[in-house]
C-alpha positions in Angstrom: 0.0 0.0 0.0 1.1 3.5 -0.8 -0.1 5.0 2.5 1.7 2.6 4.8 4.0 3.5 7.6 6.5 1.4 9.4 5.7 0.5 13.0 8.6 2.6 14.2 6.8 5.8 13.1 3.9 5.0 15.5 6.2 4.5 18.5 8.2 7.8 18.3 5.4 9.8 19.9 5.3 12.6 17.4 3.0 13.8 14.6 4.7 15.2 11.5 2.7 18.2 10.3 4.6 18.3 7.0 6.1 15.4 5.2 8.4 15.7 2.3 8.3 12.9 -0.3 11.9 11.9 -0.6 12.9 10.1 -3.8 16.5 9.1 -4.4 16.2 10.1 -8.0 15.5 13.7 -7.1 18.5 16.1 -6.4 17.2 19.0 -4.2 19.4 21.4 -6.2 17.5 20.5 -9.4 14.0 21.0 -8.0 12.3 23.9 -9.7 8.7 23.2 -8.5 7.2 22.1 -5.2 3.7 20.6 -5.3 2.1 20.9 -1.9 -1.0 18.9 -1.1 -2.9 17.2 1.6 -4.5 13.8 1.6 -4.8 11.0 -0.9 -3.9 13.1 -4.0 -0.3 13.0 -2.8 -0.1 9.3 -3.9 -1.6 10.1 -7.3 1.0 12.9 -7.6 3.9 10.6 -6.7 2.8 7.9 -9.2 2.6 10.6 -11.9 6.0 12.1 -11.0 7.6 8.6 -11.2 5.8 7.6 -14.4 6.7 10.8 -16.3 10.1 11.3 -14.7 9.4 14.7 -13.3 12.7 14.8 -11.4 12.6 18.6 -11.0 9.5 18.4 -8.9 9.2 17.8 -5.1 5.9 16.8 -3.4 5.2 18.1 0.1 2.3 16.7 2.1 0.7 19.2 4.5 -0.7 16.8 7.2 -2.0 19.6 9.5 -3.9 22.5 7.9 -4.7 24.3 11.1 -2.9 25.8 12.7 -0.8 26.0 9.6 2.7 24.6 10.3 4.7 27.6 9.1 8.1 26.4 10.5 7.8 22.9 9.2 6.6 24.1 5.8 9.3 26.7 5.5 12.0 24.2 6.5 10.8 21.8 3.8 10.9 24.6 1.2 14.4 25.5 2.2 15.6 22.0 1.2 15.0 23.1 -2.4 17.0 26.3 -3.0 16.2 26.8 -6.7 12.4 26.5 -6.5 10.6 29.1 -8.7 7.1 27.6 -8.6 4.9 26.3 -5.8 1.6 24.6 -6.7 -1.2 23.7 -4.3 -2.9 20.5 -5.6 -6.2 19.2 -4.3 -8.6 16.5 -5.3 -11.6 18.5 -4.1 -13.3 21.2 -6.2 -11.6 24.6 -5.8 -14.3 26.0 -3.6 -14.4 23.0 -1.3 -10.9 22.0 -0.5 -8.1 23.8 1.4 -6.9 26.1 -1.4 -8.6 29.3 -0.3 -7.4 28.7 3.3 -3.8 27.7 2.6 -2.9 30.0 -0.3 -2.2 32.9 2.1 -0.1 30.8 4.4 1.9 29.3 1.5 2.4 32.8 0.1 3.8 34.0 3.5 6.5 31.3 3.3 7.6 32.0 -0.3 10.7 34.0 -1.2 11.1 36.8 -3.7 10.6 35.6 -7.3 8.6 32.5 -6.5 5.1 32.0 -8.0 2.1 30.1 -6.5 -0.5 28.3 -8.6 -3.5 26.0 -8.1 -4.0 22.6 -9.6 -7.3 20.9 -9.0 -10.9 20.4 -9.9 -12.9 23.5 -10.9 -15.3 25.0 -8.4 -18.5 23.0 -8.1 -21.7 22.9 -6.1 -21.3 19.2 -5.5 -18.2 17.4 -4.1 -18.0 14.9 -7.0 -19.1 14.7 -10.6 -21.0 11.5 -10.1 -19.6 9.5 -13.0 -16.5 7.5 -12.8 -15.2 8.4 -16.3 -15.6 12.1 -15.6 -13.9 11.7 -12.2 -10.9 10.0 -14.0 -10.9 12.8 -16.6 -10.8 15.4 -13.8 -8.1 13.5 -12.0 -5.9 13.4 -15.1 -6.5 17.1 -15.7 -5.5 18.1 -12.1 -2.3 15.9 -12.4 -1.5 17.6 -15.7 -2.0 21.0 -14.1 0.2 20.0 -11.1 3.2 19.3 -13.4 2.4 21.7 -16.3 2.7 25.4 -17.0 1.1 27.6 -14.4 -2.3 28.8 -15.6 -5.1 30.9 -14.3 -4.8 32.7 -10.9 -1.1 32.9 -10.0 0.3 34.7 -6.9 3.8 36.1 -7.1 6.1 37.1 -4.3 
């Protein structure tokens, strides 16, 4: 299973508010984009990164949204000194997930010259499209957005 943890992680007595996805193929100096997310979409992102060899992209899981873990998030970003783009990716529709809540906090942790974008499903009155094939199309689209050119609303620092 992708979301498995070794027993030792349960016995340390700590909760990690931010988890970096460490991949031996990724050199932190070559990372140009950080995709931040929360929840199951992280595993979809990791599979896509591996399949398409996006070795210039790091994935950071934000496990605690409130209070936002500024220190842990900033420490994770500092591991990648050449990042120019940060993307928040979520599986939920834009108006139902964490995007509107976390964008300000992510922006506070950015440095001069970095850009922040959104990758996810469009805003919707319902939490799901209701059809499996449409769900898969939207998932493919949000993964394409996460690794593609920034589009739409982009915040700059």
